N, C-alpha and C positions, 0 to 999 in steps of 0.2 A: 269463408262465407262473406259476401259483401253486405254492407248495411243496406237496409231497405230505405231507399230515398223517398218512398211514398209513405213514410211512417205517419202516425197520427198527426193530423194538422193541429197546430197550435195557433193562438191568436197572432196576428202580425203586429208590427209596431215595435217601438223601442221603449216599452214600459216594463219595469221589473218590480218585484216585491222583495223587500228586505225584512223577513219575519223575525220575531223574537218576543220574549216576554218583557224585556226592557225594565226589569224590576230590581234595580234602577238602570237607566241608561248610563253607559260608561264611555270614556274617550275612545275605547276600542270599537264600540258600536258606531260612534260618530265617524271614525276613520273608514269603516266599511261602507257607511252610507255615502260619504264623500267620494269614495272610489267608485261606488255604483253610479253615482250622479255623473261621473266622468265617462262612464261607459254607455249610459242609457239616457234617453231624452226625459223620461219621467221615472221617478222612484217613489214607490209607496212604502213607507215604513209601517209595517203591519204589526200592531201590538196584539199578539195572539194570547188568549187566556182561556182557562177552563172556568166557566161560571160557578162550578161546584167547589173550586179551590180558592183560597185567599192568597194574598201576596203581601209583601212588605208594604207596598203602596197600592191603593185602589187604582183601578184601570184609568179612571178620569185623571187622577193625579199623575200617572205615568205619561198620559197624553200631554198634559200641561208641561211636565218636565222635558219631554222630548221636543215639543214645539219651542219652548224657551231655549233649549240647547242648540237647536238647529237654526234658529233665527229665520231669516227670509231666504233660505237656500232655494235658488231657482229650480223649479221642476221637482221639488220634493214635497210630499204631503204625508200626513200622519193619520192613520185610522185604526180603530180597534175592531177586532173580530173575536167572538167567543163561541166555543163549542162547535167548530167547523173544521173540515179538512182544509189544508193549505191549497190543495188543487182546486177546491171549490171557490175559495177566496180569489185565487188567481184567475179562474175562469170568469167570475163576476166582474173583476177589475179589468179584464182583457189583457192580462200580463202573460207573456210567454216564457218569462224567466224569473228565477229566484236567485238572489245573491246571498251567499253565506260566507262569513269569515271563518278561517281556520287558524287556531292558535298552535295546534300540534297534530301529530299523527293520530293521537287519541280522538281529537275532534273529527278527523277524516273518517276514522272507523265508525264513529257514532253517526255521522251525517250521510255517509255513502248509502246505506240501505234505504234511508228515507228518500234520498235523491233518486235512486233507482225505482222505488215504488211510485213516487210522484210521476216519473217519466212513463212508467208502465200504465198508470191510471189515466193519464191525460196528455202525454207528450210534453209535459212541463220540463224544461231544462233547468238544471241548477248550475250556476257559475260560482266556483269557489275562488276566493281571494285569500292569500296568505296574510295573516296579521302582521302589522307593523311590529318589529321587535320590541318597540317601546311598550306595547300593550299585550304581549303574549302571556304575561302572568296575571292579567286583569280579568276578573269575571264578576258578574253581578253578585254572586254568592259570596265571594271573598270580600268584596267591597262592603256588603251588608254586615258580614261578620266582624271585619276590622272596625267599622264604624260603631257597631253595637257595643264593642268593648272599649270605646274611647279613642281608637286610633284615628290618625289624620289621613283622610283619603284625598286630600288636595292633590291635584295633578293627575288623578286617576279618573275623575269624573268632572263634569262641568261644575262651576261654583254653585249654581242654583241647586244641583243635585246634592252636593256636599252639605249645603245649608239645610236642605230637606231631611237629609239623614241625621244631622245633628238635632234638628227639631224633633224628629221621631224618637231619637234616643232619649232626649230630655223629657218628652211626654210619657215615656214608658217608665220613668223613675218613680 
């Protein structure tokens, strides 16, 4: 069976969304954003959150940390979206693509059904990029855990994030 070339139309243009909770942003996240920026004209880093759930950092603080970590990256913006489907966020932004980083086969197995559902719902295409080997072991969860017990996360996250994690740990004492 041949693919239907008249499949659901998606927005045109070269804008993508790089979604995540970014709680906190890691160097692995920044690598995926940089690689997305090399492929697309515009990149929206979408901080997705469930308004009913808390996080290590409040959403506004995550946005600040992301903006400080990204600096003045051309064509890259940061926005927060709560309690919405990713396909609706992308439709509102006029983005036809989502970019996701994969650290392992387990990440692919987790992401594949979501990518297929997003395409089914709206024609949204997901572009997977393999994680740089330097960051394959890094996740926000591990970074939070290591930092919470006094471990040094330097080199795994931007310095501004490391400092925020240390301040958070000291405030919880």
